[in-house]
N, C-alpha and C positions, 0 to 999 in steps of 0.2 A: 504494500500500500504506500502510495505517495500522496501528499496533499498539503493544504495550507488552511490556516484558521485566521479569522479576523475577530477582534480588533487588533491583536498584537502581531499579526502577520507571521505567525510561527509556521515552520515547515516541518511536516510529519513524515516519518518513514517507519514501516513496520512489516512484520511477517506473521501470518496466521500460524499458530501452533496447533490448532485444531479448527473445525468448522466454525466454532463460536468464540475462540480465544485468540486475541491478537496481542503481540508484544511489539512495542514500538518506541521511538525516540522522537521528541519534539525539540527543535532548535529555534530559538527566537532572538535574533539580533535587533537591538533598538538603539536609536541615536537621537539625541535632543540637543539643540543649539539655541542659546539665548544670548542676545546682545549684551544685556545688563547683568545676567546671572552667571551662568557657567555652561560648560559643555559636559554632557553626560552620555556615556556609551556603556551599554550593558549587553551581555550575551548570556542567555540561559539555555541549559541543556536539561531536558526532563524525560527520563525513561517512564513508560507507562504500560499498564496492562488494561485491556478492554475486553469485557465479556458481553457478547451479543445474545439476547434472549430469543428463543425460537428459531435459531439458525442451525438446526440439526443436519439439514441437507446442504448447507452452504448458503451463500447469499443468492437471492433470485431477483431478477429485474422486476420493477413495478411494485415492490413490496417495502413496507416500513418495518424497521427493526428497532427495538429499544435496547439500550446498552448501559452498562455502568463502567466507570473508568477510575482507576487509582493511578496517581502520578506523583513522582517525587522530583522536585525541581532544584537545580543548583544555578544560582545567578552570580555572575562576576560583574561588578560595577566599577567603572572608571569615572571619576568626577574631577573636573578641573575648576576649582574656585581660586581664591588667592593662593591656597595650597592644594596640591593634588591629593586625592585619596583613592584607595582601592578597597571595596567592600566585597564580602562573600556572603551570600544569602542562601538559606535552605527553605524550600517551600513545598510541603506536602499538600496534596489536594485530592478530593474525591468528586466525582461528577456523575450525573445522570443525563442521558442523551437519547436522541432519536435520529435515525438515518433513513433516507429513502434512496433506494437503488434505481437510478434512471435506466441503467442497463446493467449487465453483469460486471462491468468494470468501473463505472462512475457512480458516485453517491454524493448526496448533499447531507450535511450534518447540522444539528443544533444541540448544544450541550450547556447545562448549567453546572458550574464548578463551585465548590466550597473549599476555600484555601486558608492557610495561616502562614504568613511570612514570618518565619522565626528570626529574622533579622541578621545583622552582622555577627559573624562568629566571634568577633572580638568582644561582643557584649552578650554573653550567653543567657543572661537573666532578664533581658529586655522583653517586655510583654508587647505583643502586637495583636490587634483584634482579628477575629475570624471574619472573612469577607467572601462575597460571592461574585461571580462574573458569568456573563452569557457569551458563548462563542459560537460562531457559525463557520462551516468549513466545506470545502470541496475536496473529495478524495478520489484518486485514481487507483484502482486495484489491479495490479499486474497479475497476469494469469499464473497460477501454480500448475503443478503436474496434472492434477485432476481436471481442472478447467481446460487445459490444453488438450487433454485426451477427449473430453466431452465435445469440445468444439470441432476436433478432427472427425469425430464420429457423426456429427450432424452435417 
């Protein structure tokens, strides 16, 4: 699976471990520039597991599937104010989503995540609130062995 999510423009890649279980990684580069404030660059890498409900025979076109996802994110921040700083953040999250397969290879997704940014590792006791976010995505599912064999047979 290859895809992208908005609003943070993350790029996803993954592999189905079974018909309903996907292991993947999301990479999200972000850049912000402010004339009066600072320049901020961060890159996050988030491995995830996604379980699709009702996908015993694999994904089929024209159908909705619900899924749950667990993700663990690591973010590296570079910030240039008067003095430069580097922060490392750890962000676990869980999410519930729905996906619609336009055809056997392309799907559109919507997911609501609940996350907790555990903050900079140099301040391990810093409390941050739990927050939620809504993500939308487009995924392209590359054919595996079973799908290639089925497409050849048709």
